[in-house]
KOLFI-591540 format. One record per residue (C-alpha): x, y, z. Coordinates in steps of 0.5 Angstrom, whole numbers, plus 500, padded with zeros to 3 digits. Layout:
N
PT,east,north,up
PT,X,Y,Z
...
//
This chain:
350
PT,east,north,up
PT,500,500,500
PT,506,505,501
PT,509,503,495
PT,503,505,492
PT,501,511,495
PT,509,513,493
PT,508,511,486
PT,501,515,485
PT,505,521,489
PT,510,521,483
PT,505,520,478
PT,502,527,480
PT,508,530,481
PT,510,528,473
PT,504,531,471
PT,505,537,475
PT,511,538,472
PT,509,537,465
PT,503,542,465
PT,507,547,468
PT,513,545,462
PT,508,545,457
PT,504,552,459
PT,511,555,459
PT,512,552,453
PT,505,555,450
PT,507,562,453
PT,514,562,449
PT,511,561,442
PT,505,564,443
PT,508,571,441
PT,510,567,434
PT,504,563,433
PT,502,567,427
PT,508,566,424
PT,509,559,425
PT,501,558,423
PT,504,562,416
PT,510,557,416
PT,505,551,416
PT,500,554,411
PT,507,554,407
PT,510,548,407
PT,503,545,406
PT,503,549,399
PT,510,546,398
PT,509,539,399
PT,503,540,395
PT,507,542,390
PT,512,538,390
PT,510,532,392
PT,503,532,387
PT,503,537,382
PT,510,536,381
PT,510,529,380
PT,505,529,375
PT,508,534,371
PT,514,530,371
PT,510,523,368
PT,507,528,363
PT,511,529,356
PT,515,535,356
PT,510,539,351
PT,504,538,355
PT,506,543,360
PT,509,550,359
PT,512,555,363
PT,507,561,363
PT,509,568,361
PT,507,574,364
PT,505,581,362
PT,503,587,367
PT,498,590,362
PT,498,585,356
PT,493,580,353
PT,491,574,356
PT,493,568,351
PT,492,561,352
PT,493,556,346
PT,491,549,347
PT,489,550,354
PT,486,544,358
PT,483,542,364
PT,488,540,369
PT,484,534,372
PT,479,532,367
PT,485,531,362
PT,488,526,367
PT,481,522,367
PT,480,523,360
PT,485,521,354
PT,481,524,349
PT,480,531,352
PT,479,536,347
PT,484,543,348
PT,481,550,346
PT,484,557,346
PT,483,563,350
PT,484,571,348
PT,483,577,352
PT,486,583,351
PT,484,591,352
PT,481,591,345
PT,478,585,346
PT,476,584,354
PT,470,581,354
PT,468,573,350
PT,461,571,350
PT,461,564,350
PT,454,560,347
PT,453,553,345
PT,448,547,347
PT,447,544,354
PT,453,539,355
PT,457,542,350
PT,463,544,355
PT,462,551,357
PT,462,550,364
PT,468,545,363
PT,472,551,359
PT,470,557,364
PT,473,552,370
PT,479,550,366
PT,481,558,365
PT,481,559,372
PT,485,553,374
PT,490,555,369
PT,490,562,371
PT,491,560,379
PT,496,555,377
PT,501,560,373
PT,500,566,379
PT,503,561,384
PT,508,559,380
PT,506,552,377
PT,507,550,370
PT,500,550,366
PT,497,545,362
PT,498,548,355
PT,501,548,349
PT,503,557,350
PT,500,561,355
PT,501,569,356
PT,498,572,362
PT,496,578,365
PT,497,579,373
PT,491,578,376
PT,489,581,382
PT,482,577,383
PT,478,572,380
PT,470,573,381
PT,466,567,379
PT,459,566,378
PT,457,559,377
PT,451,554,379
PT,444,555,380
PT,442,553,388
PT,438,557,393
PT,439,558,400
PT,434,556,405
PT,438,557,411
PT,438,564,409
PT,431,565,405
PT,435,566,398
PT,432,563,392
PT,436,561,386
PT,435,568,383
PT,437,572,390
PT,443,568,390
PT,445,570,383
PT,444,577,385
PT,448,577,391
PT,454,574,388
PT,454,579,382
PT,453,585,387
PT,459,582,390
PT,463,582,384
PT,460,589,382
PT,462,592,388
PT,469,589,389
PT,472,589,381
PT,478,592,379
PT,480,593,372
PT,485,588,373
PT,481,583,375
PT,478,577,371
PT,471,576,372
PT,468,568,370
PT,460,568,369
PT,456,562,367
PT,449,564,366
PT,446,570,369
PT,439,572,370
PT,436,565,368
PT,432,564,374
PT,427,569,374
PT,422,572,368
PT,425,572,361
PT,425,579,360
PT,428,581,367
PT,434,576,366
PT,435,578,360
PT,436,586,361
PT,440,584,368
PT,445,580,364
PT,446,585,359
PT,446,591,364
PT,451,587,368
PT,455,586,360
PT,455,594,359
PT,458,595,366
PT,463,590,366
PT,465,593,359
PT,466,600,362
PT,470,597,367
PT,475,594,363
PT,475,588,366
PT,477,581,362
PT,470,578,362
PT,468,570,360
PT,461,570,360
PT,457,563,358
PT,450,564,356
PT,444,561,352
PT,441,567,351
PT,442,568,344
PT,440,576,344
PT,446,577,348
PT,450,576,342
PT,447,583,339
PT,453,586,344
PT,458,584,339
PT,454,588,334
PT,454,595,338
PT,461,594,342
PT,467,592,338
PT,471,589,344
PT,466,584,345
PT,467,577,341
PT,462,571,340
PT,465,564,341
PT,461,558,341
PT,462,550,342
PT,461,547,335
PT,455,541,334
PT,454,537,329
PT,447,535,327
PT,446,528,325
PT,439,525,324
PT,436,529,329
PT,441,528,334
PT,447,532,337
PT,454,530,336
PT,458,534,341
PT,465,535,338
PT,467,540,344
PT,471,545,340
PT,470,553,340
PT,470,556,335
PT,469,564,333
PT,462,566,331
PT,455,565,335
PT,452,558,335
PT,449,555,329
PT,445,550,332
PT,437,551,330
PT,433,550,336
PT,438,546,340
PT,433,546,346
PT,427,544,342
PT,431,538,340
PT,433,536,347
PT,425,537,349
PT,423,532,344
PT,428,527,347
PT,426,528,353
PT,419,526,351
PT,415,532,350
PT,409,531,345
PT,411,533,337
PT,405,538,337
PT,408,542,343
PT,415,542,339
PT,412,544,333
PT,408,550,336
PT,415,552,340
PT,419,551,333
PT,414,556,330
PT,414,561,335
PT,422,561,336
PT,423,562,328
PT,419,569,329
PT,423,571,334
PT,429,569,331
PT,427,573,325
PT,427,579,328
PT,433,579,332
PT,437,577,325
PT,434,584,322
PT,436,588,328
PT,443,585,329
PT,444,586,321
PT,443,594,322
PT,447,594,328
PT,453,591,324
PT,452,596,318
PT,452,602,323
PT,458,599,327
PT,463,596,322
PT,468,602,322
PT,469,602,329
PT,469,594,329
PT,475,595,324
PT,479,600,328
PT,478,596,334
PT,481,589,330
PT,486,593,328
PT,488,596,335
PT,487,588,337
PT,492,586,333
PT,497,591,334
PT,497,589,342
PT,499,583,340
PT,505,585,335
PT,507,589,341
PT,508,583,346
PT,510,579,341
PT,518,576,341
PT,518,576,333
PT,525,580,330
PT,524,586,326
PT,524,584,320
PT,518,579,322
PT,514,585,325
PT,515,589,319
PT,512,584,315
PT,506,583,320
PT,505,591,320
PT,505,591,312
PT,500,585,312
PT,496,588,317
PT,496,595,313
PT,494,592,307
PT,488,588,310
PT,485,595,313
PT,485,598,306
PT,482,592,304
PT,477,593,310
PT,478,586,312
PT,483,586,318
//
């Protein structure tokens, strides 16, 4: 019993001395806890880059990942960019390009559902993030402008906890973007205004696009609203892109290739509705209605194009001059490019 009591007393004394030592240690490091926290975050990031990303890069062919180039006010140009995660899952991933500059700072991406718009937007964001943390990027070539923030508005979800509908959630996210954006920001918006009435949603999307154009931020805007393509006829710094889809036997074959111009798949929403099982009479009536709307929109776009053709030509020349400004060509090649640009401008096809 005496030995047992002595053992308990000794153990208690050990616990007390251990607690005193630990408290002294905590008091000593509490002054530098912020520095230690930052150090741990840096080590975690370094471990991720070295053990995960660097391993993936080293196992890929040399030309699959490239070292990005940076300019302060130059264009954002990515040639054959790929999604760093999806390409490791799908061996046949289709690469796509992106080009944004001061003379063409907004890209509107259109295309049918499941054609690859959301994947493309996320791909651009990931490439910019990888480049600015010092990593190689999945592309053939990448020239990036230093970006202060990346703003995204993606997905359609409501928030029951905060009593916010889908549209209210969209508006809150858009309001945050508009209040904090700068001319050096990258804005990526995947649909806007589709969760309310068609007229109000279209008006809000158009107004936001005009505001982003005025702020001169680099913007990628994906939408199904074909009327937004009229922006490209009014503002020369807006470029239209679409994901190519081939229609065979009234079925869509997705190519996942990004091409210039507006989407040329007629009534793809009605085609998907027919596949879902809607009655043919409903589909035919919808086709007649949308045909009337399309004719009116085409007439408006033709008038706008005729009125703004001279301004658009000047902007195209300015865009090519910006490309030459940040290119690595020698003097002879630059002279040839400038001469070609001059001839194109005289012909009115720059």
